[in-house]
Every structure is written in structure tokens, then in C-alpha cells.
N, C-alpha and C positions, 0 to 999 in steps of 0.2 A: 486807273481802275485796277482793283485786285483781281488776279487771274483766278478763274474758276478751277476747282479741283479737277485733276485730269482723271478720266475714266477709261479703262480698257473694256470695250464691249466685244464679246467673243461669241461667234456662231460656228461650231463644228457642223459639217453637213455631209450627208451621203444620200444621193438619189432623192432629193427633195425639190425637184424642179417645179412641181405644181404649187409650192408654197414659198419658195425662197425669195422670189421677187418682192412679195408683200412683206416678208420678214425684214429684208434689207431696207426697204423704203420706210418701214416703221422706225427703224433705228436712225436713219438719216434725217427723219422729221423731228428729232428731239429738240426741245427748246434749250436744253443745257449746252453750253458752249465749252469745248475742251474735251474731246474724246477721240480715241482711235477705234477703228472697227476692224477686228481681226476675223477673217473668214478662212476656215480651215477645211479644205476639200479632202475627204477620205476616199479617194479613188472612185468618184462618182462616174456613172456610165450613162446617165439619162439627160445630160445637158445642163445639170446644175452648175458645173464648173464654168461653162460658157456664160451663164447668167451672172455669176459672181465676177468673172473677168470683165464683163462690160461695165459693171458698176465701179470696179476698182480702177478702170482706165479713165474714168471721168470724175472721181472724187479722191482727193489725196489723203483723206482720213482712213481710207480702206487699205488694208494689207491682205493680200491673198496668199495663203500658203497651201502647197500641195503635199500631202503625205506621199512618200515614195511608194508605199504599198498599202493596201487595205489593212486596218487594224481593228481590234474589237472596240466596243463602245467606250469602255472605261479608259483604255489607252488613248483613244481619240480625244476625249475630253481632257485628260491629263496632259496630253501633248499640246493641246491648244492653250491651256492655262499656263503652261511653262513658257509660252512665247509672248506673254503680255509685256508691255513696255515697262522699262525700269522707272519711268516717270509717273506711272499711274498710282493714284491713291486709292482708287476703288475699282472693282471688277464686277461686270454685269454679264452673265451668260444669257443669251437669247437663243433658244432652240430654233432650228431652221424652219419648223412648222408652227412657230409661235409668232406673236406680234406684241409690241409694247406701244402704249399710248404716248403722245408727244411730251407729256410732263413727267414721264416715268423716271428718267435719270435725274431731272432737276429736283423733284420732290424727295426722292430717296437720298440723294447727296445732301440736300439741305438738312434733313433729319440727322444723318450721320455726322455732319459737321457740328450740329448743336449738341449731340450726345456722344462724347468721345469714348464712352465705355461700350458702345454698341459695336458688335462684331459683324452682324448681318442685319439687313433691313428687308422687310417684306411689306405686303399690302394686300388689299382685296384684289381678286381677279375674277374674270368671267370664264367659266368652264362651259363652253358652248354658250347657251343662253342663261346659265344659272350663276348666281353670285356665289363665290367661294372665298374662303379665308376668314370667315367670321369666328368670333370667340374672344378676341381681345376687347376689353371694356372700352367704350367710347371715351375719347380724349386721352387715353393712355397711349403715349407714343414710345415709351421706353419701359421694358419689363425685364426684371432680373432674368438672366439666362436660365438659371435653375428653376425659377418660378414658371418660366415659359415651358420648360420640360415637364414640370409637374402638371401644368394646365393641360398639356397635350396627353400625358399619360393617364391622368385622372378623369378628365372631362371628355376626352376623345376628339377634341377639336384639333385642327392642323393648320395653323396660320402660315406655315412655311411654303407649302405648295411645291411646284416643280423648280428645277434650277432657274427657269426663266423668271420666276417670281421674286428672286432674291438678289440683293446687292451685297457684295462682300467687301471688307477692307482688304486692299491689295497685300498688305504685309501678312495677313493671315493666310492668304492664298500662297504666297511665296514660302511661308514657314512650313506649310503642310506639303511634304514631298513623299509620295505623290498626293495631290489634293484629295482625290477619291481613292479610297483604299481598295486594292484588288481583292477579290475573294469575298467581298461583302454581298449581301443579297439585295439591299436597297442602298446603294452607295451614296446617293444624294441625301436621303433621309438621315442616314447615320452620320454623314459629314455635318449636317445641321445640328444634330444633337451634340456631337463632340465639340463644336464651336461654342454652343450655348452653355456648355459646362464651364467655360472660361470667360465668356463675354455676354453682354446683354443683347436682347432682341429689340430692334427698332421696328415700329409698325406705322405705316401711313394709311390713314382711314380714307382711302380713295381707290377706285378701280384703276390700276395702272397696267394690267397685262390681260391679253386675250389668249385663252388656251383652247386649242382645237380639240374636238371630240369626235369628229366625223371622218377622220383620216385613218390610214392604216399604218400608223407609226408603231414602233416597237412597244411603246407605252400602251397603246390601245389594244395591241395583241395580247399583252400581259393582262389587261383588264378582263379578257375572256376567262382567265384563270382565277378570277375573284381573289386578288391579292390582299384585300383590306385586312381581314382578320389575321392572316399570316404576318403581315407587316406590323400590325399592332402587337401581336404576341412577341415578335422578335424584339421590338424596341422596349416593351415592358420588361422583358427578362434581361435585356442588355443594359438598359440605363435606369430602370426602376430602382435597383439596389443603391444607386448613387445619389438619387434625389428624393426618394420616398422614405418614410419611416418604415421599420420592419412590419408594423401592422398594416400600413397602407399597401405595401408591396404584396404581402400575403393575400389581402383581400382582393386587390386589383388583378394579380396574376391568376387567382382562382376564377374570377369572373371572366377574364379573357380566355383562359383555357377552356372553360365550359362553353362559351360562345363559339370558339373556334372548332372544337370537336363536334359540337352540335351541327355546325355548318358542314363539316366533313361528312357527318352521318347523312345529312340531307343530300350532299353531293353524291354519296355512294348510291343512292336510289336513282340518280339521273344517269349513271354510267358515263361520266364525262370523258373518259379516254386516258391513254397513257401519259400524254403531255401534261394534263392537269395533275396527275399523281406524281409525276417526276418533279414538277415545279414545287409542290408542297413538300414532298419528301426531301428535296434538296434544301429547302428553307429550314425545316426542322433539324436537319443534320447540322446546321450551323450552331445549334444549341446543344448538340450531342444527343438529340432525341431520334428515335426510330419510329417510322410510320408503318404500322402493320394493319392489314385490312381487318383481321379478326377483332382488333381493338375497337374498330368503328361499328361493329355489328350492333352492340347495345344502343349506340346513338342513332343508328339508322332505324332500328326497330322502334325507338321512341318517336322519331320523326314520322314514321309510317303510321303509327297510331294516331298522331295528331292530324295527319292528312286525311285519314279515313273518317275521323270525327268531325272534320270541317271541310266537307266537299265543296262548298262555295268558294272558300279561300283557296283550296287546291286548284279549282278550275281557273280562278283569277291568276294564280301563279303560272299555270300552264300557258294561258293566253299571253301574259306579259313576257314569258320566256320565248314564245314563238315569235312575237313581234320584235323582240330584241335581236333574235337570230336572223330574222328576215331583213331587218335594217342592216345588219352586218353584211349579209350576202349582197344586198344592193350596193352598199358602199364599196365592196370589193370589185363589183362589175362596172360601176359607174362612179368613180371618184368625184366628189362634189367640188365646185369651184372654190378656190381659197378665199377665206374671209376672216382669218385670224390665226390662232395659235394652237397649242397642244398641251393637255394636262399631263403631268408626269409623276409617276412614283419611281420610275427608273430612267436612266439616261437613254437618249436616242443615239444610234450609231452615227 
């Protein structure tokens, strides 16, 4: 019988004891034969390391590595990816508060084996209870990488998801040193775009990953800062000129800038605090742009007029915001029992 392609599955973790057991068991339950499981402990202090050690002691597929000292999230992921086996043909990151379904490796590897021009494979995933990853036409399993970039930039869909949603060819991982570029604002998103400039996208029309939304991961703390429009603005201006026509880029960049600054104007009325503004100021700085409060005043004034003209909509927004913040406070005081994974726009430490 022909040997199954070898996969390196990688889980960097830091203080994720509440979720790590389920994550590990989801990987060990894979139907695909032929994988190693690399667990990288980033100086955890909550018992996560002990959980990983127990599984490593009874399953020879698991390798446990301890960082000598705590490192930042990008260095942690890059260090983990640098330790994959020289035998691996594919690499699958599973974040420590995520979970993958039993056929995840098998289905992704099968597609990649059928389509040698594919550099990364994604699929549908559950984000909490919601289906995510839609946008690729039904029955389309391979899409030109540049067409995939165009689809994401022009249509606003995002079939890539978090690092846990993607399978990479190992030679691509080895070639990118480091894999995630330091100093980027959304390292995993930008890595996907850069890979798709040279390789095709593979997509499995099946839910293969569960992404947690009720935990206090770094990703979900960033969600409080509303990163969507900033993320969209950054990728449009970074990759749009490379895959869009000049007319398409002009039109799309104008649309996204308008939506983003309207969002900031609305945010100015809520007085979100310094952390919010530091986050968005830092993101715009990567494009060489400056964020000045007085530039937002006209946008805030326009939003205020709309709110005054639509009191019912305003009240609904206030109630929705109150409920969201209340749910956040409850999650902080009473972490829920693990039941899946985590959605990501950034890497977890």
C-alpha cells in the first residue's frame, strides 16, 4: 500500500489549559494516517504544559518542545514552524483553542494531492455556531491564486480564515523564512495573500474546523477593536495594485476608505478609549498614513445627523452594544467550558 503523505501538525500554546485537551484530542482523532504532532509550549504557567506532557507520554506521534523563555506571538509561531519534520509534505497549524473535525487532514491532503499547483487549502468552518468561509462557487475546488485575491478584495469574502483553517505545502513553509513576517499588522492574512500571488487556492466544500468565539484569546480581544475595516483597507492598498486593474483599484480603495473613515467617525462618538485609537493609528502607519482626530470630525458629524434622524435604529444599536459588552464581561468572569476552537485575524501567543 502506498504511504500517505506525511503531515506536520503544529500547535503553539500559551496558558490555554481550558481548551488544550480538546484541541489535542481533535488532532489525534484524524482519519488521515501519517502525521506528527508538534506541541510548542511558550512558557505556560497555568498547567497547559502538564496537559501536553501527558499526551506526549502516551502517543509517539507527539513531540513536545519548550521555549526557553516567553516570546511574542509571531516569534512563537515562526519558531514552531521552523521545527517541522524534514519528511513532511504538508503543514497544518491548529491553534490551541481551536478544534478540527476527524476528516480535516484527509480531505485537505486529498485535494492538495489532486491539484499540484495549490499552495494552500482551506474549507468552510464554524465560527461559534455560524457557518463561515463562504464565497467560493460550489464544486470549484481549485481557484487561481490571483483570482482568489481578486475575489477577496472585490467581493469582501474571506475563504482563508484563521491559521487553523489552512493546510500549507511544507516546501512553501520552509521557503518563507520567517514564515510570518515580523512587523506586519495581520501576519497570517498577509502570508495567505503572498502565497496566493504565486500558487492556487484549494477549497474543500465541507466544514472541517471549529473556531471558538466565547474565549478570551488574543484574537477575540482584538475583535473589541473592530479590526475588519482596517484589515480590509490594509490588504486593498497592499495587494490591490498587484491583482486589480487601475480602475478597479481606484474604485475599491475609495469605497473601502469611505467605509473605514465613516466607521472611525461613528467610533469617535462612542469614545472607545486610547487602546482603540492606538490600534488603528498603528495600522494606518503601516501605509504611511497619519490618523488625526480633527480629520474625523466631519465623519462624526455626518454619523451624528444620521443617528438623530433615525432614533429607532440608534436605540437598537445601543441595545446591541450593551448586550455585546455584557456578554464580554460574563465571559471574563466565567469562562465557558471548551467546546471547539477560535476564529482568528491575528495569531495567538
